[in-house]
N, C-alpha and C positions, 0 to 999 in steps of 0.2 A: 524357348524355355518357358515353362509356366511358373508363375509366381503368385503368391497370395500377399495382398497388401495388409500390413500390420498396424500402420499408423496413418492418419490423414496426411496427405502430401499437399501442403499449401505453403506459400511464402518462403520461410527460411528452409524448411525441409525440401521444398521443390528446388530451391537454389542450390542446396547441398547436393541433391540428386543430380542435377544438370552439371554441376562442376565436376562431380566424380565421373560421370559418363564422358565428359569432355577430355578426360585424361587418356582415353583410348582412341586410337586412330580409326577404329571400325565404324561403320554405319550401324546405329542402334535404333530400332523402332519399337515403340510401345503400342500394343494393340489392345483396345478394350471396346467390346461391342463393335459399333461401326467406325470407331475412331482409330486412326493410325497416325501417330505423331513421332517426330524425331526426339529421342531422349536427350538431345543436346540443346533443345529449344525450351526455354523457360515458359514462354507463352503456350507452347504445345502441351507441356506437362501440366500446367495449370488448367488448361482447357479440358483435359480428360477428368479432372476432379476425382483423383484416386482416394478411396475411402476404405477403412478397415473392413475386411471380409470379402472384398472384391478380388477376383482373379484376373490377371493380365497375362498376355503373351509378350515376351520380349524377344524380338528377332535380331540376331547379330549377323551382319554381313562382313565377315572378316575372320581372323584366326584366334581371337581372344575370348571366345564364348565362356569357357570355364572361369577365366579370370574375372570377367564381367559378372557372371553369376555370383561368384564369391564376394566381389565388391558390393553388389546389391544387397546380399544377405548381411554383410558386415555393417551396412548402414543402419540396420535395425528396422528399416522400413518395409522389408519383404521377407518372406520365407519361401523356400523352394517347395513346389508341389511334387510329391514323390511319384 
């Protein structure tokens, strides 16, 4: 799924993001440019330095893709790319 970043994801917002993704049993990967990181890894999420206006791909390996998409949009950190 393609998502647009709405708010910078640092410290507290990164922690909230990782905690939300950890609620799902699926493998969730965030891809930005050459980076591919585990969405459940705080250091990984901080390393990609997500900024407003950037587009990322979130790959879900499991059965909860729509629930994960909704959870990400509900955080206010992302919007779906149509």
